[in-house]
Steps between C-alpha positions, in 0.01 A plus 500: 500500500873494550704759313662388175871533578699664361260664249298685765811593690644652182186707452521619861866593455415697188212676676715586801784621276260748344375596846855579615529772234237716671651821646338449841728203570809696402393748770525230764144366521479129586349254254154361584494208743516140375128466581410809300710384204343156521150646484587744221680248277282197574775253583610308808705646783779256407516635144520859634785404732690320224464800268621740769794269570596509131491881498706512819751257349554752219543790746184675382337503843600459864306414813509646850347275762191656652497791253445354155650452155661792318641579157878509506630835373644458153840629604519213749380231259831356387481173304660208674762295309408197292693175548624279216506153658748273321627194689812469284632858505791422268239452228391863516739560208322243279348702222130452572554562871703811420219622274247439777712696746550786254125529444439489874753777561349717227151476651623539858708809414205658322295454819775630729564152641792259485569131439670260742640160394449228761584128487357389837168317520221720640491280809841643590378860474416691816160655555671839496648432157164386363338818628771712336440384142227571244504154344704220348570390144565126531723290275339158564813282480570309828187633671186316611153621596579483873770766443239734356247418771713716731447797268126442488478470876692826545296671227801572283397534132698280262506416131660206320754621242386227260247221474552228759327242718486743793193684625465873452498783250705417191671665206366302204749429219285223345818295514329167428346637181834653400675165544227329301543746211877460508491119495222492243702729274792257509269208431354682199858540373526120502680442830407181684808448720516797736704536819426730792770696681279583796571681823315294760168327559304771685249774428558678167721218370220255569265721297753510215524122497124465507467722193775312315343166591163618363660593168670160480180314584300686234765398246479134607846507662577331832633789709684252723741429214625859512791519746475763774836620632463695825767772540371720787572778249876450538669597175813284548292190567280576198808518277629164627161340438478656154846364415378153592188546285712593196692175533192277504453275199129571471519853635194727514431722201385787724567627851273716714694701756284610792672837494717671240824438690436124488416525129825688436696219666337253261596721203855525631531122537352444153749736338787337693384167355506643148125511453321767300186674630227457400601248231625235746327610820231746604524677837233717667473664841307713747618846600431868477644820363853360492775392262302236309473708182878561503592131475626341180258366403248712690313296759135401464343564838199579715549855623360521852417857598695503826536875534126549446425220748711663772346840435143368511569300816628801694230734371238249613656449843519875561141554387244584766257264326723194530333160535681173550347298215604704199621360170714772346554462126854537362501252210777399261627538143612201291777595255627258234853571384789326326586241767200285401405352167368200312611161624727332248595199712164324528 
């Protein structure tokens, strides 16, 4: 029977990791042959080879042709850097991305490694570069599965920084459920005309819209009647759009910003138009450990745990038991504050 991959491979990696701790290997003795390991562990030769390749990728072992496989001395086992792949590098300062990067750097520093920021697609990376890194934390925007196929082919571990349509290990924010809760909360406050200040139409934004649509459908509301203004997360454009919304005769009674910066632009435009929050308009957002509680009124928001997500991603990539199908839980916190309230306009 064929091995169950990657579950059997993970067990082999764990068994071999324990084996490497034996003093005899520190003294220079070679590991057993692939055939001996296959017989001892009861798995296929292919699974043994994949497990050894994973350990070699993490600098725990090295091979000498014709002589065998050896444990790398601990003083030589230096963690390789982890790459933060973001196709739009100017967005690294966006709050959630900055939180991700901070968490990555914290985990990498603790392990004696470092973090590199790269905006090229993996297809543009050289083989030498791929061999020099421990793994990649991927921001999905502007990437497709064929970009990540290169990483899989070159056996470079990678992890999606958030839920997306792409294949591979993923940090799980439960973003669709968070969006559902946020929209449902507004609906329970009486709001029926809600506008979206979204970023784009891909990956996590698509999950947000799916959750919001589900809340609308359960309330008997046609989601298609809720305008969706795409901003590409550009604050200036969001403010212009929000200004236009404030001037509409039958304007929405609530706005969902797909991050806190977009929500703040809606609040700014509302105040410029002489509206009071939340009496005349409710505004909510998505963000993290940022300025949202310092606003006047304080912003109702979904707090995404970006720093935790980055930390968990790097810790997983640097682990000797890494497998490429992980779902790594980060979660979210929904916080209702003064920017949202009962709908008085319906």
